[in-house]
N, C-alpha and C positions, 0 to 999 in steps of 0.2 A: 930801504930804511928799516931799522929794527924797531918794532913797537916797544914803547916803554911800559913797564908795569907800575901800577900805583902801589902805595905802601901796603894796602890791604892784600893785594895780590902777592906781594913779596912775603908777607906774613903767612899767607896760605901756603905758598910754595915751601917755606921753611918748615911748616908743620908737617905737610904730607910727604916731604922727602926724608924725614928723619924721625919715624916713630921710635919711641924709647921702651925698653923693657918695663914690665909691670913693677918689678922691684929691681933697681940697679945693683949690680955687684961690682965692687971697686976695681978689681983687677980684670973685669970682663967688659970693657966699654964697647958698646955696639949700638947701632941704630939701623933702621930699615925703611925703604920707601913703601908707601901704603899699598901699592899694587902687589909687592912681594908678600906682604902680610895677609892681604885678602886671600892670595893663593895658598899661603902657608896654613891658614886656619880653615880653608875650604868655605869661606864666607863670600857669597856672591857679590854683595854690595853694601854700601854704607852712605849715609848722608850726614854731613857735619855742619853745624853752625857755630861760629866763634863770636863771642861778645867782648866788647872793649868799651870802657868808660860809659856803661849804661846803654849801649846801642849795639845793634848787630853789625859786626865788622865785615864778615863774609859768610856765605853759605855755598856749599858745593856738594856734589855727589860723586861717587867713585864706584867702579865696578858695574855689575848688572842687577837689574831688579828681579830677574829670574835666571837661574843657571840654564845653559843650553839655548838661550835666546840672544838677540842682539840689543835687547831693551836696556838702556843705560839708567843707572840711578842718577838723578839730578837734584838740584837744590829744592825742588818742590815735590819730590816723590813722597807719596804717603806710605807710612809704616804703621803697624799696630805697635803702640808704645808700651803695652802691657801695664806694669804697676806704676809707671810714670803717670797713669791716670789718677792715682790716689791724691796727689796734691790738688788736682783740679776739682775732685769731689770735695775735698776739705774746703777749698775756696767757696764752693757753692753752699756748703753748710754754714760757713761763717757769714756769708752774705745774708742768709736767712736769720741768723742770730742778730746781725746788725739791724735788720728790719723788724725785730721783735717777734718773729714768727716761731723761732726755736730758741731753746736755752742750751748752753753747753753742759749744764750741770743737773738737768732733769733726767729721770729714768726714761730711757728711750721707749719702754713699753707703753708709756703714756701717749706716744706719737704714733706707734705702729697700729695699723688696722687689720692687715691681712695675716699677720704672724706676730708672735711674741717671743722674746728671748726666754728660753725655758727657765723656769724658776727652780733654784736649788739653794743649798746652804751658802754657796759663794755669792749668788746674787742677793740673797737675803741680807748678807752682811754689807755688801757694796753693790748697789744697783748699777747696771751698765749705763753710762752716760755718753753723750757725743764727745765730750772732752777725752774720756778714756779711750773711746774707739779711735779718734783721730790721732792720738798719741801712742797707739798700740799698747796701752797699759790696762786694758779691760780684762785680760785673761781669757779672751775668746779663742776658739779653735779655728782650724783650717787656714794654713799658711797661704794657699792659693788654689785656684781652680783651673782646669785645662780649657784650652780653646778647641773649637770644633772645625775640622776641615769641611769644605763645601762639597761633600761627596754623598749627600743624601741622608746621613745619619741624623737622628733626632738631636735637637738642641735643648738642653735643660732650661726650665724657667727659673726665675728668681726664687720662687718657692721650692722648686726641686733642689736648688743649691742649699738653701737654708735648712730644709728638712733632711738633706742627705739621701734623697730618693732618686731612683733611676729616671733619666739617663745620667744624672750626676754620678761621679765616681768617688766623691768625698763623703765623709761622715756628716752628721747633723752639726750645725754650728751651735756650740754651747760654751758656757764659761766653766772651766775646770781647773782654775787656779785662783788662789786667794789674791786679793788686790794687795800689791806691795809697791806699786809705782814703777816697776821695771818694765822694759820692753818685752813684748811677745808679739812678733809680727803676725798680723791676722788679716788676710783678705776677707775672711768671713765677716769681720767687723765693718769693713767698708761696703759690703753689699747690704748690711743692715742700715748704714748711713744712706745708701741709695734708696732703700725702701722708705726710710723716714721722709726723705725729700718728696718722693712720689706720693706717699699717703697723705702728708700734710698739705701739699700744694695741689694734689689731685691732677697731676700732669705727668706724662712720661719723662723719665730722667733726661733723655736726649734733648727734649724741648727746653727743659729748665737750664741745661748747660748752654744751649744756643743763646737763650735770652740773657743770661746773667754773666757768662764768661766769654764764650767763643765769639759772638758777634761784637760785644763791646770792645774786645781787644783786636778785632780784625783778623781773627784766626779762620780765614775763609777756606782753608784746606784741612779742617779738623772737624770731626763729628764723633758722637757716641752712638749713632744710628746703626743698627744691625738688622739684616745684612747691609753691607755698605751700599748706600743709594747710588743710583746710576750716575748722577752728576759728579760723583767722586771716583768713578771707576776708570779713570784714565791716569796713567803714571802712578800705579800702585805697586809696591814691592810685594812679591810673593814670599810667604814664609817657607823656610827650609829647616828640616829637622836634623837629628843627630846623624842621619845618613847623607846629609848635604843635598838631598833631593827636595824639589818643591812639593809643598802640600797639594793635595787634590783640590783643584779649583783656584790655586794661587793664594789669594788672601783668605783670611779665616773669619770665623764668627765667634763672638764672645757673649756668654750669658751674664758674666760678672762685670757689667759695664762700670759700676762705681769703683771697682777694685782693679780692673785691667782692660777695659773695653774701648779706650780712646784710640781712634785713628788720627794721626797728625803728621806733620812734617817737621824737619829740624828747624826751619824758619819759624813756623807757628809756635813750636814749643819754646824756643828761645824768647819769643814775644811774650809768652805766658810767664816765664821766669822773670823777665824784666818788669812785667806788670805787677807781679808779687813784690818785687823790690821797690817799685814806685809806691805801692801801698805802704810798705814798711817805712819809707822815707817821708810819707805824708804828702806826696805830690798831689796837686789838684787834679780832680777828675779820675783818680785811681779807682780801681774796681772794688776796693775795700778800704774802710777807714783805718787810720794809723793805729788806733788802740788795739783793735782785733788783729791787725796785721802783725803787730809786735808780739801778741800772744802766739800767733801762728808760727812765727819765725824765732821763737825762744824755746830752747830745750826744756822739757819738763825735768823734774828734779833728779830722777834716777835712770834716765835713758838718753838715747841719741836723737829722739824725735821731738819736734815741736808739735804742731797740729797739721799733719799731712806730710810735711817735709822732714827729712833728716836735717839736723842743724849741727854743723861741725865747726870747730875752731872758735876763736874769739878775737876781738879787736880787728886788725886788718886781715886776719885769716878766717874770719867768720864767713861761712858760706852755707847756702842751702843746696841740698842734694837729694836726688832720688834716682833709682834704677828701675828697669823693667825687664822681666824675664818670663817668656812663655815658650811653647813648643816650636815656634818658628821665628821669633824675633828677640833681640836683646838690645837694650838701650841704657844709657847713663847720662845724667845731666847735673851740672854744677853751675852756681852763680854766686859770686862774692858780693856781699851786701854793701861793703864800703866802696869798692872800686867799680862795681858793675861789670867786671870781667867774668868770663865763664865760657862754658861749652855745652853743646848738645851733640851726642853721637847716637844715631839710630842705625841698627843693622838688621838684615833680613835672614839671619841664621842663628841657630843655637850657639855655634862657635863664636859668634860675635861677642860673647861674654868676655873673651880675652882680648879681642881686637880693640874694643872700645876703650879699655884701660890704657893700651899703648897709645891710642890717639890722644886721650886726655893728658897723658904724660907729656906728649909732644906739645900740645897746646900750653900746658903749664910752663914748659921750658921756654917757648917762644915769647909768651906774654908775661912771663915772670910772676906766675901765681905764687903768692907767699904761702908756705906751710903745706903745699899740696903733696909733693913727692918726699918720701923719706930720703935722708942722705944715703948715698951709696953704701951698701953693707960690706963689711969686712968679715969674711967667713972664718968660722972656728971649726976645725976638724974634730969630730967627736969619736972617741974610741968605741969599740963594741960595747963595753960595759956602760959607758955614758949613754949611748943610744938606747940601751935597754931600760934605762930609768924613765924614759918618756913613753914607753909602750904601754898601752892599756885602753880601757873604755872609760869615757868620761860623760857623765849625765849633764845635759845642757839645762841649766837652771834659770837662765835668762837670756833673752835676745832672739831666740827662735822657738817655734813650737816643736821642731824636730827633736827627737829624744837624745841622740847620742853623737858624740865625736869620738872616732876611733883612731888610734895611732899604733903602728907596728913597724918592725924592722925587717927589711927584705934586701938581700944582696948588699948588705952594708949601708943601706940608705934608710932614713926615717921617712915613712909614708903616713899620710893622714887622709881621712875622709869623714864627711858628715853625710851618712846615707840619706838619700832623698834630696840632697842639694846638688844643683847642676855643676858645681865645680869639679865633681868627680874626685878621683884619687890624685893627691898632690904630693910631690917630694917636698919635705920640710927641711929647712936649713937652720943653722944656729949662727948668730953673729958673735963677735968677740965680746959683746956685753951680756951674752947668755940669752938673748931674745930670739925666739923662733919666728920664722917667716916662710912664705912660699910664694909661688908665682900666680896665685889666683886673684890677688888684689893687694892694695897697700896696707895690709893688716900686720900687726905685730902681736905675738903671744908671749906674755910674761907668765912664767911658771913659778908656782909655789910648791916646794918639796916637803914631803912628810918626814916624820922621824925615821922612817925606814929608807930614806934616800930616794924614794920614787916620786915622780911628779904627782902631786895631789890635787892641785887646782890650776886651771888654765884661764887666764884673763886676756881675751882678744880685744884689741883696741884699734881704732883708726884715728890717728893723731892723738888728741888728748881725751877721746871719748871711748869708753868701754862699750863694745857692741855685742859681746857674748861672754858668758861665764859658765864654766863647766867644772864638775868635780868628779874625781875618780870613783868608780863603782866596781864591786866585785864582778868578775867575769864568770 
């Protein structure tokens, strides 16, 4: 007798048997099984959670938790989720706002005991607040901090990171941009939020997370404790770098807990997303009241972030999103607020940056996520003269702390790169509407041309939300 599969298993099989390109091209229809794409990208393993109608539909793992071993990734394999930690930190801050312990709109230096945001002309004009930090609109520096392999090298303290002193490899966290309400993604801001919580409550960050978020939601396989406690050290995915080799000691250590130090599973993180949605819907016993949850999950006026989450779409396409990227792990998460559909994809390699987008596209296709994938693109062939109009250096004025986006022509192809961003060099294509795109993500670039006919401004968007703006500079 052949065993019958239930509907969730059927949906799972449909997802993993037909991963879709990051951006589909109309005359190039294709799909791949997940094992083929793990091999293609040199990504050892992944764990996936699918959500439907406000509940977890299925969770499963694929591939290996460490290359060269027989240890499989499963539904409860622990990964470092990197910057997907930020929405959890934001939730913790908002819970203390709800308790009356913190204010979103007070100068954070009034809360900090061990360190202060350096005073300068920018902070004199607009003090740094928790609202600015959580919406990435404070003008703070340092996009992110590295993780440390377990090979005996020193681990920076929180003060090392903020002060920019060894063994940290980043500069001091400061405000160096006038407040204008636009995004400038800052991991530095979130470790300030971490310090605010610790200084005001007088307890370690991991303990606060356990009490207010992880335990109430039943996230039993999640922790901010570093090094990873012994009780979590079974079924843990090792991080793999650009060379596809496992990091020394397997799993890693993070000093930037509030910005990127959460260990979690696909199941647990999906539980967190649904917990945030429950709060937004005003469900009884939610971990945050509806009023603050609404603020958390509403875009601020000139950016793509609410408070902690990116907020994309509107109406039935409204969804919360966050990704995570560090030296050994890549992750991406989405949850639709109206339907309760969504997905969590955790990977244990730098190359997972591309794999997770193909998985999410397949989830979107099988579950019918509205407004997630752009329609298949129809390519426009650009002449050599047309290609040359796009080449140049563009200063990033909002969206990222990184300074430049570069484009150039090579062997008849238009290439682009943001130096310092993990996407690397990408071939850039033009569709028949004149919109540029590549295969790094579901992003579209609308170009404004100057009087000289050259590309003058680049407006990069995801759906209806602008996520990056860059202007041409002299080379």
